N, C-alpha and C positions, 0 to 999 in steps of 0.2 A: 317521649314514652321515659319515668325514670327505669333506674335500672332496678328497684326492688320492683317494682312493677311488669318489668319487663322478664324478669325472672319468674315471677307468679305465670305470668300471661303462656310462656315457655312451661310450666309444671305440668299444667292443668291439661296443654295441648299431648304433651308426651302422656301424659295418665287416660286419657280420652284412644287416643290412640292405642294405646295397650289395651284399652277394655273391650275395644272392637276387634281388636285380632285375637283375643284370647274366646269374644264368643260370636266368631264367625266359625259354619258350619266347615267341617274337613271333606275338602276334595274325595279321597281315596279312596278307593274300597278296601275295609275291612278284612285282611288275608283272611282271617280265622272266620267270614261270612264268606269265601270263595272255596275253602277248603274243605268245610262241611258240604256247600252245593257240589262239587267237582263228588266227596265223595258216595254220595247221596244219586250222584248220575250214572255212576260204577256201580251202582247197588242194582239200580235202573237195568243196566247191560246185563246184569248176572242175572234177574230175574226175565230179559226177551230170549237169553240164550240158551236157560234151561228151559224155556217153553216152546221154545220153537216157534216164537212169532216174529216173524220172518218181515210185518208191515212195524211193527212196534221198534223193536231194532232202524230201520232203513230211518224214520223218523231221531233217530239220535245222531245217526252217523253225521259227519263235519263233511262238505263240498270236496275234498281232497277223495275219501273214502268212496263215497256216491261217482263219482267221476271214474275211480279205480274199478270201479265194479261193473259201469259199463261199458268200458275198455275191454277186460279179461272177457265179459258176456260176446262183446261185438265179435274179440277174435279167436273163440272156443268156437263159435258157431260158422266161422269160415272155417277151421280147422276140419271141423267135423261135414262140412259141407264136401268137402275134397276128398278126404278118408278114405284108408279104404274098409272092407265088411268089419275088419277085426278091430282096426283101429277107432272104429266107431262105438264095436261094441267094451274097447279098454276106455273107454272118453264116461263111456253111462255107467258104465261100474262105477269108474271115477266119482261119476256124481251121484251117483243111486236113481240114475232117472232113465224112465221107459226112454225107444226113439221119439215117439212124440213131443215128451217133454221137454229133450234136449231142442229137437225146433224151435219150441216154443218157450225156451229158458230166455228171462230177464234177469234185467240188475235183479233186484229183490228176489226174484226169484233164485240168486245165486245162493243168498243166506237161509236157503233153504236144503239144499242139497247137503251133498255125504261128505262132500269134503272142507264144504265150510262148519259144518257142526264137529268132525275130525279135528280143525286146530285149533276150535276152540273149548273142547268137552272137558276141560279142567277149570276152565275162566268160573261157572257158577259156587263152586266151591272151595274160591282162591282166598287168599284172606289179603287185606291191605298192609301193609308195613307201612308204608309213610307217602304221604302228595305234597309235591312240590310245586308251588303256584309264584309263574314268575308272570307278572301281567296278563294278556289275553293265553295264555296258553300255562296247559298245567300237564303235571308226569304224576302216573299213579303206582307205586312200586308195592308188587304186589306178590304173594307166595304163593304159587301150585300144592295141589294136595305131595304129589310125585316128591316137590321139595323144591323143582325146580324156581327162581326166580326170574320173574317178567316185568316188564311192563307196558299201562295204555297211557299214550296221549291224547289229551281233550282241546280245545282250540274252543276260545269265547268265537261265538258266529249273532249277532244280533240280538246283543246281550244275554245267551245262551248256549253254558257247555253244551261242545258234542264231541262224542267219538273219531277217532282217527285208528280206526281197526283199518289191519292189513289185508287184505284181499284174498284169498288164497290163490294161487297160480291154477293153471289146467294145462295138466301136461302137453306137450304137443308128440307126433308120434316118433316112434323111436329110432333114431339113424342105424346104419347098420354099420359092425365095425368090424377091428382083427379078429377072430380067430381069440380065444387068450390061451397064457403059457400052463404049463402042466404045474409051476409053483402056483400061476394065480389059479387056475382049476383048484387046486387042495384050500388055496384060502377060500375060495367059498363053500366049497363041500364044508369047511367047517364054522363057518357062519352059516352055512344051511342047518348045521345042527343043533347051534345054539339060538335060532330061531323056534325049531323043534322043544327043546330040552325047558323056554318058554312059554309054551303054547299049553307043554303038556303041564304045564309046572312040576317039573323032574329036577330038584334041587340036589340028587345025585350024581345027575346027568349033567348038570350044570357046572357044579363044583368041579370035575372032571375035567373040564375044558377050559378049567382058565390059571392063567398062567401063576408065580410066584408069588409077584405083585401084590395081583389081585388077592390070591389068596390072604395073603397075609396082612392087608386093609382088613378083609371081608372080619377076620377073627379080631384085630383090634377093635374095630369097631364096635364086634359083639359084645368086648369085655365092654367097653363104653357103656355101652346102654344097658346092661347088666349094674352091675355099678351105680350108673345113677336110676335105673330102678329098685333098687334094694334100702336108698338113700332117699324114695320119694314120699310125700304125702297119700293117701287115699285119692286125694281127686289127680293129683300128678301120674299118679299110676294110671291110672284108668283112662288120662290122654294119651298117654303113652301105650294101653293097652289096646287103645282105637286107632292109634296113628298106623301100626304097624301087625293089626289083624290077628292081636294072639290073645288068649288065656291067660289068667294069672299066671295060672299052673304055667301051660306052654311057654310065656317067660321067663321062669323062675330053670327052667329046664332047656332053654334055648342055645341050641350049636351055632356052629358059623355053617351050615351047611344046612342047619334048618333054615335063617334068615335072610340065605337065599329065596326060601318058598315067603318072604311076609310079605302082605299086601304095600309096603313101601318099595319095594324090588319090584314087583308085578306093575302097579301103576306107573314105575321110572322108566320101563321096555315094555309096553303092554302095546307098542305102535311097532315096537322092530319085526315082528314076529310074520305081518305083512307088507311088509317094507322090502323097497324092490333094489337089488343091486343096483349102482350105474359106473360103477368104476374098480379096480381093485389095484394096485402099489404095491409092486414087491421090492424091495430093496435089502438086498442082504438077505438077514433074519427078523426082518422088522415087516412088517406088510401094514396097510390101510384099504380099511374095507369103505366107499362113500356111498352111499345109501340113499332113498329118498325114502320119506315116510309116507303115508297114505294121506296125512293132513297136507304134503307136499313141502316139509323143512326135511333139510337136507342135514345130515347128519354124519359124522365117521366114527370109524369102530378101530383100535389098535389088535395086531396082532402080533405076536413073539415069540420063534424058531425055540423049544428047548425042549433036547433031550432028541432032536432030529422029527419031533410033529410042534405044528402051530396050535396056540395056546391062545387065549380071547384075554383082554386086558378094559375089563368091570368097570367102571365109574361109578362106585357107590351114592344109592340116595342117601343127601343128610336126615339123620334124626335131628329135632330140635330137641333138648332134655332140661329139664326143668333147673 
């Protein structure tokens, strides 16, 4: 073959290869399609939880969640069988079930219990912030109505996105502990006052037990919100009023004390009144209360001794501004 013909042959071969490569179907799954599918599945989860549809929700759970639910129920039944009458009553109350319902509890039935509903009661009204897809795993980052940022993981199983929902644990019988000290009792009493103030919706009582830094934070947040409100358009003002549960006139006249009565604060601490103290740690003029919420989430609250009295350090919920 001549050099000229050889060059022509190779040019044709490379051109054909280029055309074939450009027209072949892509093998990778489009990321946008995956993200859309995950968002849709998250919406389905929200609807199932809102409607208390345990059967539908069970069908959307990944194998890991189902296995966890089955294990937790098995452990709960074993604990219940050996529990004292008081411990049985505590477990029945925690789950919102009768004695007969507890003995017949199933993994799907766990999704109908009060414990599960309390754990995910804010998910139906939550808003997605972003979705991150990595292969057969996806993470939905969402914002709860009280301002808490949470996330939910999805796993692709048999080409379908399934939710990896963490199952609420069932409390074990409380073990005996040493009697609390006088300082610990004082802190426990202050925690009880905080619970009472939140239950009664008494902002003056709540303000009175806050430490100085928390009060300053409330004052600064109130000023920040009012400043943003005066600059907002009609739609933005309406959204802010809805977020805090205030009328237009209440917004204009909002005080630091009144801020503690807003819907946003109430939502953030709505589980605290029914929470139970696990233990109290006192170190000098600082104390920490470790407690368990009704949905079994573990939290802690700091207190500071100021002018001889224990005061509460309360974290404020963040209010999104326009």
